[in-house]
N, C-alpha and C positions, 0 to 999 in steps of 0.2 A: 504494500500500500504506500502511496506517495505522501500521505498526510500523517502528521503526528497525532497519535490517538492515546488518550489516557483512559483507564478503566478503574473506577473507585468502588471498593467493596469493604465489607467488614473484616476481610482477611488481613492479618497483621504482618504483611510482607510487602516488599517493594521490588520492582524490576520486571523483566520479561520472562515469559514462560518458555523453558527450553523444550525443544521438539522431542526429547527423549524422556519427558516427565513420566514417571511410572503410574501416575494417577490422573491421566489426561481426560478428565470429565468434560462434559459439554462446555462449561464456562471457560475452562482453561483452553480448550480447543479454539474457542472464539478468540480469546486474547492472543494466542499464538498466531493464528492465521491472519489476524488484523494487525499484527506486529505492535500490539498495544503495550504501554507501560502500565503496570498495576501499582496502585497506591492505596494505602489504608485511608478510609474516609476521614478519620480523625486527623490526618496529616494535612488536609486541604489548606488550613490557615497558614501553614508554614511553606507552601509552595510559591514560586515566583509567578509574576503576572505573565499572561500570554505565552505560557509554555507549550500549549497544545492547540491544534486546530479543532479537535473534537474531544469532548469529555463525556463519558458514559458512567452513570452511577447505578449500582444495584442496591436498592433499599432492602436491608435484611428483614427477616421475619420477626426478629426479637431485638431487644435493647434499643427500642425506638426512643425511650426517654433520654438516652444519651445523645442521640443524633439531633434531637430538637434543640439542644444547646448550641448547635452550630448553624449559622446562616448559610445553608448549603447552596442555595441558588446564587447568592452574592459571591460566595467563595469560588464556586465552579465557573461562573462567568468572568471572574477575575483571572482565573488560571487558563480557561479554555474559550476559544472564539465561539464555538457552538456547543450546546450542552443538551444531553438527553438522558433518559433512564431506560434500563433494561428490566423487563418484567421478572419478578422473582416469585415462583410458585404460581398458583391459580390466580386469575385476575381479581377474584373477590377477596383475596386474603386480607387486604388492608381493613376490611370491615370487621375483622376480629380485634382490631386495635381499640383503645379507648376512644371516646368521642373526640377528645382534644387531638389525639394522634391521627384519627381519620381526617379531620379538617386539615391538619398539618400535611398529611400525605397528598391530599387533593390539591392543596396550594403548591406543593412541589411539582405536581404534574402540570399545573397551570402556568408555572413559572419557567418551565424548560422549553426548548425549541422543538423537540421531537421525542417520540416514544418507540422503542423497539419491543416487540412482543413475540410470543411463541407460535401462535396459531392464527389462522384467518379469523376464527371466532373471537379471539382476544383482540385482534385489530379492530373489529367492528365494535367491540365493547368500549375500548379506549377512545375510539373516534366519537362515539356517542357521549361518553363521559366528559370529554375535554375539547372536542373539535380541533385537536392537534394533529400534526402530521404523524402518522403511525406506519410502521413498517414491520413485516415479519422477519425476524432474524432466525433463519432455519437452524434446526438442531444439527450438530456437526460431530463427526468422528475423525480423528487423525489415525490413519490406517497403518502407519509404519511398522508397528509392533504387533499387529493382529495377524494371526495365522488363519487364513480363509479355510472354511470347512471343506474337507476332502469329499468329493461327490461319492466316493466309495465307502466313506465312513458310515458305520452302522450306528444309528442313534436310537435312544429309548428314553422313556420318561417324559414327564410334563414339568416345565418350569413355569411357576406362577410369579408374577412380578412384584409381590409385596407381602407384607405381614398382615396379621389378623386384627386390623383396625380400620375404622371408617376411611381414614386418609387414603389407604391403599386399596380398600375393598377386597382384602385378602380372603375373606370368607366366601364371597361370591365367586372369586376365581377358583377357590378350592372346590366348591360345589360343581362347577363346570369341569374342572380338571379330572374329577372322579369318573366322568363319562368315558375317559380313554382307557380305563382299566390298566393303568400304568403307574409306576412309582411317581410320586409327586415331590417336587423339590421347590425350595424357595430361598432367596438370599436373606441374609440377616441384616435388617435395616435398623436405623436409629429408633424407630417407633415399634419395634418388636415388643409384644406384651408378655406379661407373666403367664406361665403355664402353656404357652404356645408350643413349646417343645414336646408336649404330651400328645399333640395331634399326630396323625399318621402322615407327617410331612418331613422330608429330609432337609434340614436347614444347612445351607452352606456356611462356612465360616466367613468372617469379614475378610475382604480381599481388596486389592487395588483394582482400579478399572481395567488395566491391562490383563490382570489375572482373570477377572470376571469375563471379559469378552472372549478370551481364549478358552475358557472353560465351557462357555455356552453351547458350542457345537455338539456336546455330548448328548443334548436333549432333542427329542423329536418334535415336541409341540410347545407352544407358548400360550399362556392365558394371562391377560392383565386387564381385569375389569375394574380399573381404578377410577373412581368418580372425581378425584382431585386431578384435574387435567392441566398440565403445564408443558414441559419440553418434550415429553414422549420418548425418552431415551430407550426404554425397554423395547418398545415396538421397533425402533430403528436398529437396535442391536440385533434383534431377531431377523429383521429384514436383510441385514448385511450377510448373515449366514444362511438365508433362505429357510428359516424356521417358521412355519405358519403360526401366526399369533392371532388369537381371538381377543378383540378389545372394543372399546366404545368409540363411536363416531365423534366428530368435532375435534379430534386430535389429529393434526396434519400428518404426523409420521404413521399413524395407524390407518387412516382413510386412504392416503396415497399409496402406501406400500401393501396394504391388505384390504383392497376394496371389497372382496367377497367374504371377509371375516370380521367386518365392522358392524356392530349392532347399536340400536338405540340405547340410551342410558337406562339401565335396569332391566333390559330385555334378556333375562336369563333363559327364557324358553328358547329363543332363537339361538342363543350362544350354545346351549346344550345340543341343539339340532346340528349346528355347525361342527361341534366336537365329534358327534357321531358320524357325520359325513367324512370328516378328515380321517377318522379311524378306519372307515370301511371302503372309501372310494380313493384308490391310489391315484387315479388320474386327477381328481380334484386336489389332492394333497400336492402333487407335483406341479400342477398349474399355479396354485397359490404360492408355492416356493419360488417358481420361476418369475412370476410377476413381482414378488417382493424384491428379488435381487435386481431386476431391471429398473423398477421404480426407485430403488435406493440410489442407483447410479445416475438416473435421470434427474432426480429431485434433491438428493442430499449428498452427492459426492462432492469432494473438496473443490473440484474445478467449477462445478455449478455454483457452489457457495461463494467462491471468490468473484465470479462473474456477477452474481446477484448483489453482493455487498459492495462491489465497486460502484455499481449504479446507484445504490442507496446512499453511499457516502458522498458521491459526487452531487447528488440532489440535496443532501443535507448541507453540504458546504456552500452550495450556490443559492440555496433558498433564502429569500429575504422576507422579513416580517413587515 
């Protein structure tokens, strides 16, 4: 990228993301690909004026009371020529803040120049909320250290995308996963609840993103009926390896990569029907797998990401209020 870009988060570190980072999650992949310098939000008052062409801030889900003490818009506009925010979590998350914090968050949105969000549905939400320029920042994977699934590799079992809490919708995924009559697996996430280990689910240990993505091809099916919709990394990870994944509509990675496996929110009946079809119809399984790989490359590959974001950044830079 030809512009100087800064990314501000609650992370207590400074600098650029190395390409060989072992935990190259979506947010780090963005920063690396955009060649952005990362700064801790709290360091904004100590930065020099006009250091960057673009500044992006990710408002964290917690510790809002500390951020309110900083005049974020004033400081960001002092340091950066154009300022925007990157959606964190589902678009409704800020409504779990206190009333004072909700108003503060809304005022942040109204004071910036642009909004980056996860999905087309989020774009429509923020456009209606703010009338600001909104752009979808596609979910991204850096593929350097990923081992693509061998087409001859025999896979088995069902991987569900989260734990037994409402945030992940783990119980719904579990109910659908049972339709496959296969061993059920799940990652261990931060919201894992007490006694969850007593379920007939094989929980993976905590692992880096690189370890996770290279372990995923062992499994034949994916189910992620998560009502809390944001970046959609689970569906994208499955699509890269061609693992058919049943999930909810309105999540770009799910709908684009798995058009035949996307169901309306709460439609467990159809989800169970799709599980049965994937289990019994080999042609359907193979077709869903092929489409997923093709759509991944067409919609979410790094070349497409760079092309899309170059256009977005050019528009952001040239936009005048």
